[in-house]
C-alpha positions as CSV (number, residue, x, y, z in Angstrom):
1,M,13.8,-13.3,-16.9
2,I,15.3,-9.8,-16.6
3,E,12.1,-8.3,-18.0
4,L,10.1,-10.3,-15.5
5,A,12.3,-9.2,-12.6
6,T,12.0,-5.6,-13.8
7,M,8.3,-5.8,-13.9
8,M,8.1,-7.3,-10.4
9,L,10.4,-4.7,-9.0
10,G,8.5,-2.0,-10.7
11,S,5.2,-3.1,-9.0
12,Q,6.6,-2.9,-5.5
13,P,5.3,0.0,-3.4
14,K,7.7,2.9,-3.1
15,T,9.5,3.3,0.2
16,D,10.0,6.6,2.0
17,D,13.6,6.9,3.0
18,R,13.2,10.2,4.7
19,S,13.8,10.4,8.5
20,Y,10.9,10.1,11.0
21,E,11.3,13.8,11.8
22,D,11.2,14.9,8.1
23,I,8.0,12.8,7.5
24,F,6.3,14.2,10.6
25,V,7.1,17.8,9.7
26,D,6.1,17.5,6.0
27,R,3.0,15.3,6.4
28,Y,1.6,16.1,9.8
29,L,2.8,19.6,10.9
30,A,2.6,21.1,7.5
31,F,-1.0,19.9,7.2
32,N,-2.1,20.6,10.7
33,E,-0.3,23.8,11.5
34,G,0.3,25.3,8.1
35,T,3.6,26.6,6.5
36,E,2.8,30.3,6.8
37,T,2.9,32.7,9.7
38,H,-0.6,33.2,11.1
39,G,-2.5,34.4,14.1
40,S,-3.0,31.9,16.9
41,L,-6.5,30.7,17.5
42,E,-6.0,31.0,21.3
43,D,-5.0,34.7,21.4
44,N,-4.3,35.9,17.9
45,T,-0.6,36.3,18.6
46,T,1.9,35.4,16.0
47,T,2.3,31.7,15.3
48,H,5.2,30.8,12.9
49,P,5.2,28.1,10.2
50,Y,4.7,24.6,11.5
51,G,3.0,25.8,14.6
52,I,6.1,27.2,16.2
53,K,5.1,29.8,18.8
54,Y,8.4,30.2,20.7
55,I,11.6,30.2,18.9
56,E,14.4,28.4,20.8
57,E,17.6,30.4,21.1
58,K,19.7,27.5,19.8
59,Y,17.6,27.3,16.6
60,K,16.7,30.9,16.0
61,K,19.1,31.3,13.0
62,L,17.6,28.3,11.2
63,P,14.7,28.2,8.7
64,F,11.4,27.3,10.3
65,R,11.2,23.9,8.7
66,D,14.7,23.0,10.1
67,Q,13.6,24.3,13.5
68,A,10.5,22.0,13.4
69,V,12.6,19.0,12.4
70,L,15.1,19.5,15.3
71,M,12.3,20.3,17.8
72,T,10.6,17.0,16.8
73,G,13.8,15.2,17.6
74,D,13.9,16.9,21.0
75,H,10.3,15.9,21.7
76,I,11.0,12.3,20.8
77,R,13.7,12.2,23.3
78,E,11.3,13.6,26.0
79,I,8.7,11.0,25.1
80,K,11.2,8.2,25.3
81,K,12.1,9.4,28.8
82,Q,8.4,9.1,29.8
83,I,7.4,5.8,28.2
84,G,10.8,4.1,27.7
85,E,12.8,3.8,24.5
86,K,11.9,0.1,24.1
87,N,8.2,0.9,24.3
88,W,8.6,3.8,21.9
89,N,10.4,1.6,19.4
90,S,7.7,-1.1,19.5
91,L,4.8,1.3,18.7
92,P,3.4,1.4,15.2
93,R,4.7,4.3,13.2
94,E,1.2,5.9,12.9
95,L,0.9,5.9,16.7
96,Q,4.4,7.4,17.1
97,F,3.3,10.2,14.8
98,A,0.1,10.7,16.8
99,A,2.2,10.9,20.0
100,S,4.5,13.4,18.4
101,D,1.5,15.4,17.2
102,T,-0.1,15.4,20.6
103,Y,3.1,16.4,22.3
104,W,3.8,19.2,19.8
105,N,0.9,21.3,21.1
106,S,0.6,20.3,24.7
107,K,4.1,19.2,25.7
108,S,2.2,16.4,27.5
109,L,1.1,12.9,26.7
110,F,-1.7,13.0,29.2
111,K,-2.1,10.2,31.8
112,N,-4.4,7.7,30.0
113,F,-2.7,8.1,26.6
114,K,0.7,7.6,28.2
115,T,-0.5,4.5,29.9
116,K,-1.7,3.0,26.7
117,L,1.5,3.8,24.9
118,I,3.5,2.0,27.6
119,E,1.1,-1.0,27.3
120,G,1.5,-1.0,23.6
121,D,-2.3,-0.9,23.1
122,A,-2.5,1.0,19.8
123,Q,-6.3,1.2,19.4
124,G,-6.7,2.0,23.1
125,A,-4.1,4.7,22.8
126,F,-5.9,6.4,19.9
127,M,-9.2,6.3,21.7
128,E,-7.5,8.1,24.6
129,T,-6.6,11.0,22.3
130,L,-10.2,11.7,21.2
131,D,-11.0,14.0,24.1
132,I,-7.8,16.1,23.7
133,V,-9.7,18.8,21.9
134,T,-9.7,21.8,24.3
135,G,-7.5,24.8,24.5
136,R,-7.3,27.9,26.7
137,D,-8.3,31.2,25.2
138,K,-5.7,33.6,26.7
139,R,-8.0,36.5,26.2
140,D,-10.5,35.4,28.9
141,G,-8.5,32.6,30.5
142,K,-11.2,30.0,29.8
143,K,-11.0,26.6,28.1
144,Y,-13.0,25.8,25.0
145,I,-13.4,23.0,22.5
146,Y,-11.7,23.6,19.2
147,G,-13.3,21.8,16.3
148,G,-10.0,21.6,14.4
149,H,-8.5,19.6,17.3
150,A,-11.3,16.9,16.9
151,N,-10.6,16.7,13.2
152,R,-6.9,16.3,13.9
153,R,-7.5,13.4,16.4
154,A,-9.8,11.7,13.9
155,R,-7.4,11.9,11.0
156,N,-4.5,10.7,13.1
157,Y,-6.6,7.6,14.1
158,N,-7.5,7.1,10.4
159,E,-3.9,6.8,9.4
160,W,-3.6,3.8,11.7
161,A,-7.0,2.4,11.0
162,K,-6.6,2.2,7.2
163,K,-3.3,0.3,7.7
164,N,-5.0,-2.2,10.0
165,G,-8.3,-2.8,8.3
166,E,-10.4,-0.9,10.9
167,P,-13.4,1.3,10.2
168,L,-12.4,4.9,9.6
169,F,-13.9,8.0,11.2
170,K,-16.0,9.7,8.5
171,S,-17.2,12.7,10.6
172,Y,-17.4,14.2,14.1
173,Q,-20.3,16.2,15.6
174,F,-21.0,18.5,18.5
175,E,-24.2,18.5,20.5
176,K,-25.2,20.5,23.5
177,A,-25.3,18.4,26.6
178,K,-28.6,18.7,28.6
179,D,-26.7,19.2,31.9
180,G,-24.1,21.6,30.4
181,G,-20.9,20.9,28.4
182,T,-20.7,19.3,25.0
183,I,-21.3,15.8,23.6
184,L,-18.7,15.0,21.0
185,K,-19.4,12.1,18.6
186,Y,-16.9,10.5,16.3
187,N,-18.9,8.6,13.6
188,Y,-17.4,5.6,11.8
189,T,-17.9,4.4,8.2
190,G,-20.2,1.5,8.0
191,D,-22.5,0.5,10.8
192,K,-20.1,0.6,13.8
193,E,-21.5,2.6,16.7
194,P,-19.9,6.0,17.2
195,E,-17.5,6.9,19.9
196,V,-19.4,9.3,22.3
197,L,-17.7,11.6,24.8
198,K,-18.9,14.1,27.3
199,I,-16.7,17.1,27.6
200,N,-17.4,19.7,30.2
201,R,-16.5,22.6,28.1
202,P,-18.3,24.8,25.6
203,L,-17.4,25.2,22.0
204,R,-15.1,28.0,21.0
205,K,-16.9,30.9,19.4
206,G,-17.2,30.3,15.7
207,T,-17.7,26.6,15.9
208,E,-21.2,25.4,15.4
209,Y,-23.1,22.5,17.1
210,R,-23.4,20.2,14.0
211,E,-21.7,17.4,12.1
212,Y,-18.4,18.0,10.3
213,P,-16.7,15.7,7.7
214,V,-13.2,14.5,8.7
215,I,-10.6,16.0,6.5
216,N,-7.8,13.4,6.2
217,Y,-4.1,13.8,5.3
218,E,-3.5,14.0,1.6
219,D,-1.9,10.8,0.1
């Protein structure tokens, strides 16, 4: 009986007992932003590890990872103020991470995304993130589409989709719109029709009008 119980316990999936903030920083920010200092895509100014651009006075003596963990906690409190703590607590963990990831860069939840979070509509909320792919190039003051942002939205959705038996995004592609702007398609695995969006911005220089594979988080 003891051997059987040991075998059964050994077959159980491992639980991750790290805090939400630790998981978000180590899985999402480390992957999306990197853990080394680098030049910002928007203006080539210095971006610190984990995508930290502005060091807060109260955290400046801490290692960058510790700063990112504490900043994540600050952001969660801001998100809760906007959507309500009860609504936040009822969201799937993968959607909470997507909200934190969106807020990390923009300090905004955007109107439609925020509405879906309050409604508790997980799939609808993820769909509302798919057009959050632009950024302002501070060198010329204009907004452009960044390919990496589209990949980021797709892999955030895939984290939720694979837990819920939904088709995953396998690729995304950019096409020139006939009347200007850009057509962005997110292509699913299987035969499900793609998500197609029209975005009235050009691609950032260096990104090509073609199909790209989605690079997912490493398991």
